[in-house]
N, C-alpha and C positions, 0 to 999 in steps of 0.2 A: 538513667544512663541514655545517651543520646549519641548512639553509635552510627556513623553514616556508612550505610552500606553499597551505596552507589555511586559511581564518579559522573558528575554532571558537568565536569569541565568542558568547556566548548559549545556547549548547548545554549543557543540563542532565542528559539521560540518557546521552549517550556518556560511556562510562569509570566509570559511577556503577555500584557493585557491588550497590546496594539492589535486593532483590527484594521484591515488594509485590503488590498486586493491580494488573494492567495498567491503564493509562490510554488513553483515545482522544486524547493529545496528541501532536501531530505536530511536528516540528522540523525547521529546513532550515539551509541556509548558503548564502551568497552563490555563485551561479554565475558565475565570471569568464569565461566563453567563449560569453555571448549572441548572438555575432555568429555561430556556427557551430552547426549542428544537430548536436548530439550525442544520440544515442538510448541512453537508460539503461534498463536491465530487470532487475528484482529477480525472483527464483524463491523462493516459499515452499512448500516440499513438506509442511509439516505443520500447514496451516490446518484448524480445526474450527470449527463451529457445530452448532447444533441443529435439528431437524426443528421446523417450527412447531406441529405437530399433536401429535407423539408425545413431544417431547423428546430422540428418540435423537440420537447425535451422526453428523453428517456431515461426511465428510472430503474435502479438495480439495488440491490443488496450483495456487497462485496464479501467475501471472506479469503482472508490473505493468510497462508499457513506457510511457516518455514523453520528450519532447523538453523540457528546462528552458527557462526564458527568463530571469527573474533570480534564481531560488531553487532549489537542488536538496535532494531529500530526504535526511535523516540516517537512515541503515539501523536503527540500535537504536530509533529513535523508530518506525518502521515496524513493526518486530518486535513492539514493545509493543502498538502500535496493532491489529494483526492478532490478537495474543493475547487482547485484549479482547473478541474476538468469540466465544470460546470457549462462554461461557454464552448468545449471543444466539439466539434463535428467529427463522428466516426463511426463506422461499423462496430457493433459488440465486440465482434472477434478482434479487431484490431485495438480498441480502446484497451481491452485484457490483456493482449500481449506486450502494448505499449508499457503499461503499468509492471508487467511480469519483469521485461527487461531493463527497466530503470531501476527497481527495486533490486534485482540480481546483480546489475553491474555495479550499484552501490554498497550493498552488503556483503557481495561475494560468500553467500551462506552454502550450507552443505547440500541444501534442497530446498526449494521453494515452489508453492502452486497458489494461483490467484483464480477464484472463481467467480465470476458473476452471472448472479440470478436477475436477468432482467424481466420486468413487469411485462404484463400482457398490453399489447399492442397490436390492433387489429385481428384480434382473437388468438394471438400465439404469445406465448413466453417462450423466452430464450435463456437456456444455460451455456455459459462458455468457461472452457476449464483448460487452463494452460500450466505447465510445469517445467521446470528445469533442474538439473541437478550440478553440483560443481563437476567439473572436470575429473576423471579418474587418473590417478597419478601412475 
């Protein structure tokens, strides 16, 4: 039995072997269980961005959790999206909030949280957590 459980129509990055410059292009697929609160969590242990002043690399582990409403985030597009920050300069607080807003505006989830666990630089590690919920009806 080869039953297709998921709708992959319109996904352009999944299964694509093309390697080029990463884009901030997110993709999603229909979430078929909208009546159920299903928490989805992504972990990215290799997130990199740049210090806004010195341009030196900052490394972090990102944790992205959300409860889908009508669409679920396709993971390869998320990988490429996060990779695109490699050459971006910004304070940790700004980077986490940009990611949160982009994902929220794209998915319109019931709830979403982005946490950045930034590695030690100058003897200090920084954790930044930001979240948003869907507007109440």
